[in-house]
C-alpha positions in Angstrom: 0.0 0.0 0.0 1.4 3.5 -0.9 0.7 7.0 0.4 2.1 6.6 4.0 0.5 5.5 7.1 -1.9 7.7 9.1 -0.1 9.2 12.0 -3.1 9.4 14.5 -3.1 7.1 17.5 -6.9 7.2 17.7 -8.3 4.0 16.4 -11.5 5.4 14.9 -9.8 8.2 13.1 -7.1 5.9 11.8 -9.7 3.4 10.5 -11.7 6.2 8.8 -8.6 7.5 7.0 -7.5 4.0 5.9 -11.0 3.3 4.6 -11.1 6.5 2.6 -7.6 5.8 1.2 -8.9 2.4 0.0 -11.8 4.0 -1.6 -14.4 1.9 0.3 -17.7 3.0 1.7 -18.7 1.8 5.2 -21.1 -0.7 3.5 -18.4 -2.1 1.3 -15.9 -2.5 4.1 -18.7 -4.0 6.3 -19.4 -6.6 3.7 -15.8 -7.4 3.0 -14.8 -7.7 6.7 -18.0 -9.4 8.0 -18.5 -6.6 10.5 -21.9 -4.8 10.7 -22.2 -1.3 9.4 -23.4 -0.2 12.8 -20.4 -1.6 14.5 -18.1 0.0 11.9 -19.8 3.4 12.4 -19.4 3.0 16.2 -15.7 2.4 15.7 -15.1 5.4 13.5 -17.1 7.7 15.7 -15.0 6.6 18.7 -17.9 4.9 20.6 -15.9 1.6 20.3 -12.3 2.4 21.0 -10.7 -1.0 21.3 -12.2 -3.8 19.2 -10.9 -7.3 19.6 -7.9 -8.5 17.8 -9.8 -10.8 15.4 -12.0 -7.8 14.4 -9.0 -5.7 13.6 -7.5 -8.5 11.6 -10.6 -8.9 9.6 -10.7 -5.1 8.9 -6.9 -5.1 7.9 -7.5 -8.0 5.4 -10.5 -6.3 3.9 -8.6 -3.0 3.5 -5.6 -4.8 2.0 -3.2 -3.4 4.5 0.5 -4.2 4.5 2.2 -5.5 7.6 3.2 -2.0 8.9 -0.3 -0.5 8.5 -1.9 -3.6 10.0 0.4 -3.4 13.0 -0.4 0.3 13.4 -4.1 -0.4 13.3 -3.8 -3.1 15.9 -1.6 -0.9 18.1 -4.2 1.9 18.2 -6.9 -0.6 19.0 -4.9 -2.1 21.8 -4.7 1.4 23.4 -8.4 1.5 23.6 -8.9 -1.9 25.2 -9.4 -2.4 29.0 -6.2 -3.1 30.9 -5.8 -6.4 32.8 -7.3 -6.3 36.2 -5.2 -5.4 39.2 -6.2 -5.4 42.8 -7.8 -2.0 42.3 -8.7 -2.1 38.6 -11.9 -3.5 37.1 -12.0 -6.8 35.3 -12.0 -7.1 31.5 -14.6 -9.3 29.6 -12.0 -11.9 29.3 -12.9 -13.0 32.8 -15.8 -14.9 31.1 -14.1 -15.6 27.9 -15.7 -18.0 25.3 -14.6 -21.7 25.7 -12.5 -23.2 23.0 -14.4 -23.8 19.7 -14.7 -27.3 18.4 -12.7 -27.6 15.2 -14.7 -30.5 13.7 -18.1 -28.9 14.3 -20.6 -30.2 11.7 -23.9 -29.2 10.2 -26.4 -26.7 11.7 -25.8 -24.3 8.8 -29.4 -23.1 8.7 -29.4 -22.3 12.5 -26.1 -20.5 12.2 -27.4 -18.4 9.3 -30.4 -17.5 11.4 -28.2 -16.3 14.3 -26.2 -14.2 11.8 -29.3 -12.5 10.6 -30.3 -11.9 14.2 -26.9 -10.4 15.0 -27.3 -8.0 12.1 -30.8 -7.0 13.3 -29.6 -6.1 16.9 -30.0 -2.4 17.5 -30.0 0.1 20.4 -33.6 -0.5 21.2 -33.8 -4.2 20.4 -31.4 -6.5 22.2 -31.8 -10.0 20.7 -32.3 -13.2 22.7 -32.4 -16.6 21.2 -33.1 -19.8 23.2 -31.4 -23.0 22.0 -33.3 -25.9 23.6 -33.7 -29.6 23.1 -33.0 -33.1 24.5 -29.8 -34.2 26.1 -27.0 -34.8 23.6 -28.0 -32.5 20.8 -24.9 -30.4 21.1 -26.6 -27.2 22.3 -23.5 -25.9 24.1 -21.2 -26.8 21.2 -23.5 -25.0 18.9 -23.7 -21.9 21.1 -19.9 -21.7 21.5 -19.3 -22.3 17.8 -21.9 -19.7 16.9 -20.3 -17.2 19.3 -16.9 -17.6 17.7 -18.4 -17.1 14.3 -20.3 -14.0 15.4 -17.5 -12.4 17.5 -16.6 -9.8 14.8 -20.1 -8.4 15.0 -19.7 -7.7 18.7 -16.5 -5.7 19.3 -17.4 -4.8 22.9 -16.8 -8.3 24.1 -18.1 -11.9 24.2 -19.1 -13.4 27.6 -19.9 -17.0 28.4 -21.4 -18.0 31.7 -22.3 -21.6 32.8 -25.5 -21.4 34.8 -25.1 -25.0 36.0 -28.8 -25.8 35.4 -28.2 -29.5 35.7 -26.4 -29.2 39.1 -28.2 -30.0 42.3 -27.9 -26.3 43.1 -27.9 -24.2 39.9 -26.3 -20.8 39.9 -28.6 -18.2 41.5 -29.4 -15.0 39.5 -27.7 -13.0 42.2 -24.4 -14.9 41.9 -24.6 -15.0 38.1 -25.0 -11.2 38.0 -22.0 -10.8 40.3 -19.9 -12.7 37.8 -21.2 -10.7 34.8 -20.6 -7.3 36.6 -17.1 -8.4 37.5 -16.4 -9.3 33.9 -17.6 -5.8 32.9 -15.0 -4.2 35.2 -17.1 -3.5 38.3 -14.9 -4.0 41.4 -16.2 -6.5 44.0 -16.8 -3.7 46.5 -18.9 -1.8 44.0 -21.3 -4.6 43.2 -24.7 -4.0 44.9 -25.9 -6.5 47.5 -29.4 -7.1 46.2 -30.4 -9.1 43.1 -32.6 -6.3 41.7 -29.9 -3.7 42.1 -27.3 -6.0 40.5 -29.7 -6.6 37.6 -30.3 -2.8 37.2 -26.5 -2.1 37.1 -25.9 -4.9 34.7 -28.6 -3.6 32.3 -27.1 -0.1 32.6 -23.6 -1.3 31.7 -24.7 -3.7 28.9 -27.2 -1.3 27.4 -24.6 0.9 25.6 -22.4 -2.0 24.4 -22.4 -4.4 21.5 -22.0 -7.5 23.5 -22.4 -11.2 22.8 -23.6 -13.2 25.8 -23.8 -17.0 26.1 -25.8 -18.2 29.0 -25.2 -21.9 29.0 -27.1 -24.7 30.7 -30.0 -22.6 32.1 -32.3 -24.2 34.7 -35.5 -22.1 34.2 -36.9 -18.8 33.2 -36.5 -17.2 36.7 -32.8 -17.9 36.6 -32.4 -16.3 33.1 -34.7 -13.3 33.2 -32.6 -11.0 35.4 -29.5 -11.7 33.2 -31.0 -10.5 29.9 -30.0 -7.0 28.8 -32.9 -4.6 28.5 -31.6 -2.3 25.8 -28.6 -2.0 23.5 -27.3 -3.9 20.5 -26.5 -7.1 22.3 -27.2 -10.7 21.3 -27.8 -13.3 24.1 -27.7 -17.1 23.3 -29.4 -19.1 26.1 -29.0 -22.9 26.1 -31.2 -25.2 28.1 -32.6 -28.7 28.2 -35.9 -27.0 29.3 -38.1 -25.3 26.7 -38.1 -22.1 28.7 -41.5 -21.4 27.3 -42.1 -18.6 29.8 -39.5 -16.3 28.3 -41.2 -13.7 26.1 -39.9 -11.8 23.1 -37.2 -14.3 22.3 -36.2 -16.3 19.2 -36.1 -20.0 19.4 -33.7 -22.5 17.9 -34.8 -26.0 18.6 -31.9 -28.2 17.4 -32.9 -31.4 15.6 -31.1 -34.7 15.3 -28.5 -34.8 12.6 -29.5 -36.2 9.3 -27.8 -39.5 8.5 -25.3 -37.9 6.1 -24.5 -35.2 8.6 -23.8 -37.8 11.3 -21.5 -39.7 8.9 -19.8 -36.3 8.1 -19.2 -35.7 11.8 -17.7 -39.2 12.2 -15.5 -38.5 9.2 -14.2 -35.3 10.6 -13.3 -37.0 13.9 -11.7 -40.3 12.6 -10.6 -39.2 9.2 -11.9 -39.8 5.7 -9.7 -42.8 5.0 -11.3 -44.9 7.7 -14.8 -43.9 6.7 -14.2 -44.6 3.0 -12.8 -48.0 3.8 -15.9 -49.0 5.7 -18.7 -46.7 4.3 -21.5 -49.0 5.3 -20.2 -49.5 8.8 -20.0 -45.7 9.2 -23.7 -45.4 8.1 -24.6 -48.2 10.5 -22.8 -46.4 13.3 -24.7 -43.2 12.6 -28.0 -45.1 12.7 -27.1 -47.0 15.9 -26.2 -43.6 17.5 -29.7 -42.4 16.6 -28.0 -39.5 14.7 -27.6 -37.9 18.2 -24.5 -35.6 18.0 -23.2 -36.6 21.5 -23.5 -40.3 20.6 -21.8 -39.9 17.2 -19.0 -37.9 18.8 -18.4 -40.5 21.5 -18.3 -43.3 18.9 -15.8 -41.1 16.9 -13.6 -40.3 19.9 -13.6 -44.0 20.9 -12.5 -45.0 17.4 -9.9 -42.1 17.3 -8.3 -43.5 20.5 -8.1 -46.9 18.8 -6.7 -46.2 15.4 -6.4 -49.9 14.4 -9.9 -50.9 15.4 -12.4 -51.3 12.6 -15.6 -49.3 12.4 -17.5 -52.6 11.9 -16.4 -54.0 15.2 -17.9 -51.0 17.1 -21.1 -51.2 15.0 -21.4 -54.9 15.9 -21.1 -54.1 19.5 -23.6 -51.3 19.4 -26.1 -53.5 17.5 -26.9 -55.4 20.7 -29.4 -53.1 22.5 -28.4 -54.4 25.9 -24.8 -53.3 25.3 -25.4 -50.1 23.3 -25.2 -47.6 26.1 -22.1 -49.3 27.6 -20.5 -49.0 24.2 -21.3 -45.3 23.9 -18.6 -44.0 26.3 -15.2 -42.6 25.7 -13.3 -41.2 28.7 -15.6 -38.9 30.6 -18.0 -38.7 27.7 -21.0 -40.9 28.3 -24.5 -40.9 26.8 -25.9 -42.6 29.9 -24.5 -39.8 32.1 -26.1 -37.1 29.9 -29.5 -38.7 30.3 -29.0 -39.4 34.0 -28.5 -35.7 34.7 -32.0 -34.9 33.5 -33.6 -38.0 34.9 -32.4 -37.3 38.4 -33.9 -33.8 38.5 -37.4 -35.1 37.7 -40.2 -35.4 40.3 -40.9 -39.0 41.4 -44.1 -39.3 39.3 -42.4 -37.9 36.2 -39.5 -40.4 36.6 -42.1 -43.2 36.9 -43.9 -42.1 33.8 -40.7 -41.7 31.8 -39.3 -45.1 32.6 -42.6 -47.0 32.3 -43.4 -45.3 29.0 -40.3 -47.0 27.6 -42.3 -50.3 27.9 -44.8 -49.1 25.3 -44.8 -50.9 21.9 -44.2 -49.1 18.7 -42.4 -45.8 17.8 -44.7 -43.6 19.8 -47.4 -43.8 22.5 -50.5 -42.0 23.7 -51.2 -40.5 27.2 -53.6 -43.5 27.6 -50.8 -46.0 27.2 -48.5 -43.9 29.5 -51.2 -43.7 32.2 -51.8 -47.4 32.1 -48.1 -48.3 32.3 -47.4 -45.8 35.1 -50.6 -46.4 37.1 -51.6 -42.7 36.9 -54.9 -41.0 36.1 -55.2 -39.9 32.4 -55.0 -36.1 33.1 -52.0 -36.6 35.4 -50.3 -38.6 32.6 -50.9 -35.8 30.1 -49.3 -33.3 32.6 -46.3 -35.6 33.1 -45.9 -36.1 29.3 -46.0 -32.3 28.7 -43.5 -31.7 31.5 -41.1 -34.3 30.0 -41.5 -32.7 26.6 -40.6 -29.3 28.0 -37.6 -31.0 29.6 -36.4 -32.3 26.3 -36.9 -36.0 27.3 -39.9 -36.7 25.1 -40.8 -35.5 21.6 -44.4 -34.5 20.9 -46.2 -35.3 17.7 -46.9 -32.1 15.7 -50.6 -32.9 15.2 -51.7 -35.7 17.6 -51.5 -36.1 21.3 -48.8 -38.7 21.1 -45.1 -38.8 22.3 -41.9 -40.6 21.3 -38.5 -41.3 22.7 -35.1 -41.0 21.1 -34.0 -44.6 20.7 -31.1 -44.2 23.1 -33.2 -42.5 25.7 -35.7 -45.3 25.5 -32.9 -47.7 26.3 -31.8 -45.6 29.3 -35.4 -45.4 30.6 -35.8 -49.2 30.2 -32.7 -49.7 32.3 -34.3 -47.6 35.0 -37.4 -49.9 34.9 -35.1 -52.9 35.6 -33.2 -51.0 38.3 -36.1 -49.3 40.1 -39.2 -51.4 39.4 -38.0 -54.9 39.0 -39.7 -57.7 37.0 -42.8 -58.1 39.2 -43.8 -54.4 38.9 -42.9 -54.4 35.2 -45.0 -57.4 34.4 -48.0 -56.1 36.3 -47.8 -52.8 34.3 -47.6 -54.7 31.0 -50.5 -57.0 32.0 -52.7 -54.1 33.1 -52.0 -52.2 29.8 -52.4 -55.3 27.6 -55.8 -56.3 29.1 -57.1 -52.7 28.7 -55.7 -52.3 25.1 -57.1 -55.6 23.9 -60.6 -54.9 25.3 -60.5 -51.4 23.6 -59.3 -52.9 20.3 -62.0 -55.6 20.3 -64.7 -53.0 20.9 -63.3 -50.6 18.3 -63.1 -53.3 15.7 -66.7 -54.4 16.2 -67.8 -51.1 14.7 -66.8 -52.7 11.3 -68.4 -56.1 11.9 -71.4 -56.4 9.5 -73.1 -59.0 11.7 -72.8 -56.8 14.8 -75.5 -54.5 16.2 -74.9 -50.9 15.0 -75.2 -49.6 18.5 -72.0 -48.8 20.3 -70.2 -52.1 21.0 -70.1 -53.2 24.6 -67.0 -54.3 26.4 -64.8 -51.2 26.1 -62.8 -50.6 29.4 -63.7 -46.9 29.4 -67.1 -46.4 27.7 -67.1 -42.7 28.2 -63.8 -42.3 26.4 -64.4 -45.0 23.8 -64.3 -44.2 20.0 -67.7 -43.2 18.8 -68.5 -44.5 15.3 -66.4 -45.9 12.6 -64.1 -42.9 11.9 -63.0 -42.6 15.5 -62.6 -46.4 15.8 -60.5 -46.5 12.6 -58.3 -43.6 13.8 -57.8 -45.3 17.2 -57.0 -48.7 15.7 -54.5 -47.1 13.3 -52.8 -45.0 15.9 -52.6 -47.8 18.5 -51.8 -50.6 16.0 -48.4 -51.5 17.6 -49.9 -51.3 21.1 -52.9 -53.6 20.6 -50.8 -56.0 18.6 -48.4 -56.3 21.5 -51.4 -56.8 23.8 -52.6 -59.7 21.6 -49.2 -61.3 21.7 -49.1 -61.0 25.5 -52.6 -62.5 25.8 -51.6 -65.4 23.5 -48.3 -66.0 25.3 -50.1 -65.9 28.7 -52.6 -68.5 27.7 -55.6 -66.1 27.5 -56.8 -67.7 24.3 -60.5 -66.7 24.5 -59.4 -63.1 24.6 -57.2 -63.6 21.5 -60.0 -65.3 19.6 -62.6 -62.6 20.5 -60.2 -59.9 19.4 -59.2 -61.6 16.1 -62.9 -62.4 15.3 -63.8 -58.7 15.9 -60.9 -57.7 13.6 -62.1 -59.8 10.7 -64.1 -57.2 8.8 -61.8 -54.4 9.7 -58.8 -56.4 8.4 -60.6 -56.7 5.0 -60.6 -52.9 4.7 -56.9 -52.7 5.5 -55.4 -55.7 3.7 -52.1 -53.7 3.2 -51.3 -54.3 6.8 -48.9 -57.2 6.9 -49.4 -57.8 10.6 -52.7 -59.6 9.9 -50.6 -62.6 9.3 -49.5 -62.5 12.9 -52.9 -61.7 14.2 -54.5 -64.7 12.6 -51.6 -67.1 13.2 -52.0 -66.4 16.9 -55.8 -66.7 16.8 -55.6 -70.0 14.9 -53.1 -71.2 17.5 -55.4 -70.1 20.3 -58.3 -72.0 18.7 -56.2 -75.1 18.5 -55.2 -74.7 22.1 -58.9 -74.5 23.1 -59.7 -77.6 21.0 -62.4 -76.0 18.8 -62.0 -77.5 15.3 -64.6 -75.2 13.7 -63.0 -72.1 15.2 -59.7 -73.4 14.1 -61.0 -73.7 10.6 -62.3 -70.2 10.7 -59.1 -68.6 11.8 -56.9 -70.8 9.6 -59.0 -69.4 6.7 -58.4 -65.9 7.9 -54.7 -66.8 8.0 -54.8 -68.1 4.5 -56.4 -64.8 3.4 -53.7 -62.8 5.1 -50.9 -64.8 3.5 -52.5 -64.3 0.1 -53.7 -60.7 0.2 -51.4 -59.1 2.8 -48.1 -60.8 2.8 -48.3 -62.1 -0.9 -47.0 -65.5 0.2 -49.1 -68.1 -1.7 -47.1 -71.1 -0.5 -47.9 -70.2 3.2 -51.5 -69.4 2.1 -51.9 -72.9 0.5 -50.6 -74.6 3.6 -53.0 -72.7 5.8 -56.0 -73.3 3.5 -55.3 -77.0 3.4 -55.1 -77.1 7.2 -58.4 -75.1 7.3 -60.0 -77.6 4.9 -59.1 -80.6 7.2 -60.4 -78.8 10.3 -63.6 -77.8 8.5 -64.2 -81.4 7.3 -63.6 -82.6 10.9 -66.2 -80.2 12.2 -68.6 -80.8 9.3 -68.8 -77.1 8.5 -69.6 -76.7 4.8 -69.2 -72.9 4.8 -65.6 -73.1 6.0 -64.9 -75.9 3.5 -66.0 -73.5 0.8 -63.8 -70.7 2.1 -60.8 -73.1 2.4 -61.2 -74.3 -1.1 -61.4 -70.8 -2.4 -58.3 -69.5 -0.5 -56.4 -72.6 -1.6 -57.4 -72.0 -5.2 -56.3 -68.4 -5.0 -52.9 -69.5 -3.7 -52.6 -72.1 -6.5 -53.5 -69.4 -9.0 -50.7 -67.2 -7.7 -48.3 -70.1 -7.9 -49.2 -70.6 -11.6 -51.0 -73.9 -11.0 -54.0 -72.8 -13.0 -55.8 -76.1 -13.6 -55.6 -77.2 -10.0 -56.9 -73.8 -9.0 -59.8 -74.1 -11.5 -60.8 -77.4 -10.1 -60.8 -76.2 -6.5 -62.8 -73.1 -7.4 -65.5 -75.1 -9.2 -65.8 -77.3 -6.2 -66.0 -74.3 -3.8 -68.7 -72.7 -5.9 -70.7 -76.0 -6.0 -70.5 -76.4 -2.2 -71.4 -72.8 -1.4 -74.3 -72.6 -3.9 -76.0 -75.5 -2.1 -76.1 -73.6 1.2 -78.7 -71.0 2.1 -77.1 -68.9 4.8 -76.3 -65.2 4.1 -72.7 -66.0 5.0 -72.7 -68.6 2.3 -73.9 -66.0 -0.3 -71.0 -63.7 0.6 -68.5 -66.6 0.3 -70.1 -67.5 -3.0 -69.6 -63.9 -4.3 -66.0 -63.9 -3.3 -65.4 -67.3 -4.9 -67.2 -66.4 -8.1 -65.0 -63.3 -8.4 -61.9 -65.4 -7.9 -63.0 -67.9 -10.4 -63.7 -65.2 -13.0 -60.3 -63.7 -12.5 -58.7 -67.1 -13.0 -60.6 -67.7 -16.2 -59.6 -64.3 -17.6 -56.0 -64.9 -16.9 -56.3 -68.3 -18.6 -57.3 -66.4 -21.7 -61.0 -67.2 -21.3 -62.3 -63.6 -20.9 -65.8 -64.3 -22.2 -66.4 -67.0 -19.6 -64.9 -64.7 -17.0 -67.4 -62.0 -17.9 -70.3 -64.5 -17.6 -69.1 -65.5 -14.1 -68.7 -61.9 -13.0 -72.1 -60.9 -14.4 -73.5 -63.8 -12.2 -71.8 -62.2 -9.2 -73.3 -58.8 -10.1 -76.8 -60.3 -10.4 -76.5 -61.7 -6.8 -75.5 -58.3 -5.6 -78.4 -56.6 -7.4 -80.8 -59.0 -5.9 -79.4 -58.4 -2.4 -78.6 -60.8 0.3 -81.2 -61.2 3.1 -79.9 -60.1 6.5 -76.9 -58.3 5.1 -76.4 -54.5 5.1 -76.9 -52.7 1.8 -73.5 -51.0 2.2 -71.8 -54.4 2.4 -73.5 -55.7 -0.7 -72.6 -52.4 -2.4 -68.9 -53.2 -1.6 -69.3 -56.6 -3.2 -71.0 -55.0 -6.2 -68.1 -52.6 -6.6 -65.7 -55.6 -6.6 -67.8 -57.2 -9.3 -67.8 -54.0 -11.4 -64.0 -53.9 -11.2 -63.8 -57.5 -12.5 -66.3 -56.8 -15.2 -64.3 -53.8 -16.3 -61.2 -55.9 -16.5 -63.0 -58.7 -18.4 -64.3 -56.1 -21.0 -60.8 -54.7 -21.2 -59.4 -58.2 -21.9 -62.0 -58.4 -24.7 -60.8 -54.9 -25.9 -64.2 -53.4 -25.3 -62.5 -50.4 -23.8 -65.4 -47.9 -23.9 -67.6 -50.4 -22.0 -64.8 -51.1 -19.5 -64.3 -47.5 -18.4 -67.5 -46.8 -16.5 -67.3 -50.0 -14.6 -63.8 -49.3 -13.4 -64.7 -45.7 -12.5 -67.5 -46.9 -10.4 -65.2 -49.3 -8.5 -62.5 -46.6 -7.9 -65.1 -44.1 -6.7 -66.7 -46.6 -4.3 -63.4 -47.7 -2.7 -62.2 -44.2 -2.3 -65.4 -43.1 -0.6 -65.2 -46.1 1.7 -61.5 -45.2 2.5 -60.2 -48.6 1.3 -56.9 -47.6 -0.3 -55.7 -51.3 -0.7 -58.8 -51.8 -2.9 -59.0 -48.4 -4.6 -55.4 -48.2 -6.0 -55.4 -51.6 -7.9 -58.7 -50.5 -9.4 -57.1 -47.1 -10.3 -54.3 -49.0 -12.1 -56.9 -51.0 -14.0 -58.7 -47.8 -15.0 -55.4 -46.2 -16.0 -54.6 -49.0 -18.4 -58.1 -48.7 -20.0 -57.7 -44.9 -20.3 -54.3 -45.4 -21.9 -55.8 -47.8 -24.5 -58.5 -45.2 -25.2 -55.8 -42.4 -25.6 -57.6 -40.5 -22.8 -55.9 -37.4 -21.5 -56.3 -38.6 -17.9 -54.4 -41.8 -18.5 -50.9 -40.5 -17.5 -52.0 -38.9 -14.2 -54.2 -41.9 -13.3 -51.3 -44.3 -13.8 -48.8 -42.1 -12.0 -51.2 -41.8 -9.0 -51.7 -45.5 -8.9 -47.9 -46.2 -9.1 -47.1 -43.9 -6.2 -50.0 -45.1 -4.0 -49.3 -48.8 -4.7 -45.6 -48.2 -3.8 -46.7 -46.6 -0.5 -48.9 -49.7 0.1 -46.0 -52.0 -0.7 -48.2 -53.7 -3.3 -46.6 -56.1 -5.8 -48.7 -54.4 -8.5 -46.6 -51.3 -8.3 -44.4 -52.8 -10.9 -47.4 -53.2 -13.3 -48.2 -49.5 -12.8 -44.6 -48.5 -13.5 -44.5 -50.6 -16.7 -47.8 -49.3 -17.9 -46.7 -45.7 -17.3 -43.4 -46.3 -19.1 -45.3 -47.9 -22.1 -47.5 -44.8 -22.2 -44.4 -42.6 -22.4 -42.9 -44.7 -25.2 -46.2 -44.5 -27.1 -46.2 -40.7 -26.8 -42.7 -40.3 -28.1 -43.1 -42.8 -31.0 -40.6 -45.2 -32.4 
């Protein structure tokens, strides 16, 4: 740089002359140096006389200063900085200096960008406060410290960090915390007021005129934090806490989430090095998953591997794969996941500790307050209060729309350890039994809303009639939400020998299962119910539930070999009990399995026999079985290339529906009619009678959609899309695309058909 150095020793005047000589506006220098315009103006006006060294370095680089000019600028800044404290001199902000930054800090870019925006918005009348909250192990302190180091150039009057010891048995009091802040601002011990309010007033007065960055780490609650917040001035305060601190007003919130899988792998890479991760890429991904993408757990795994440079990542992944050893494996020196959870757990009231550990016994990914109340032995309203308290404490995560809660995987393991340590097996089993009996009774009553043979009045037997689901929509919602829980209850009842309860529940589920055949767990439900029937010695009931099992293998699990074995066993049991209806069902389900296995002639023979047996019976249940069997027979004939015969069979099925079935609800027969219309549409399509096929298939799709039967609606939509494609209809592409996506979500094997049909439509549009 030429032209000579400014001779003034005043930092602000020297900076202004250097900026003018470089031909930069304040805005341009602010952008280049990463220092706010307001901070730059304060420096040039002399309001800020001694900015920190890193700020001066950033300005020197942005101005393009040579070594002499940079040294001169730093010298003039140093003259304006507070002197080190002597016995009579006030303390400098360095008394609460920021902790060391973590060099391998990973991710959180969006949160950091948000804090940078907040720093730029800080003004004399709007000090900014942001609360960083969340569960143990998310890296709140690491984030706050890293952010403070990144933001330091924007706060030339100092950066202070104070640990409020919120997880200690005795957290720092506001009075003591204020004394430390005042001391860091240069107030002599003798000049610090005695009372908390007076200290808070003096602190606000001193902070109000300065551009300070304040990190209040590990806050206990709002009452501890409130007196420490500046009232005016261009400051930024970052508060970290495991509590939500929902009572703090006029604050910004930064609720850190778990890392994404790729971010967790990146953190591991930064700790142990890219070579080791590249050498075992899958093991690194497995480790990230086993750590639940929790930053603390990933860091511990990385530090453990770093201390053992010759140990393979796969070895640690194998150790952590065993749930009983996972928390033991996640410790490295004084870093322990279990210890992080224990800090929060020990601070909870007794009822909240009970609720947390017992809730870990709930089945599935999340649980309701009902389940938590049953497991903890608390009233429902008390359980809700405990769940909300634990959510605010960062120990549970609440569902964004429903009143449901979930654990982080590692925290669930910790809570389960506390069940073993504090409750023991007897209390644990009593809680599980109490919950299972209640859940199975509720599930049975809820499922009866869908039973076509059941009285339409509210089903009896619910353990809490006042809180029971009212009507089909509420029953469907409850059965869906609590699917894992009532299935666990069914397992417990079966394994405990309560076979009548299992049979009653499975029988109640029969019609509901037909509406949700995309649920693969129906195989387990009916396997257990058929086992319970066998244990009770009822051959007819065994035949019934073996038939349900055959249906589940065919329609839900798409396993025709298992379906055939179940159907054959059902046929034997039905013959032993002399039940012709169950014989017909068994023949039909066995034929369906044979069809799927490609054994067409055997399937045809069984179906003809099933139709013959069922047609000779007069019960309404036999008519429904006949309808199902006729539809299956017609489908088989169509796929055997005999579409005209198939159409005749399905027309016969439609005639039965139009005539009605005595004793059966109109809406049930309407469902069978919709199935027949779908088959008729497919028969007409096989005969290339496309225009006739379209209305039948539209009818089927509309009915299944209105009845909320996605496992039925989407295959029908695929059939309609193929017909529309043959007609060159403009709706064909969107219909096929919707069917493909929905069938994939349902894990239906027909998703491949939809993808093929959509691809063929694309090729036809582009031409040869």
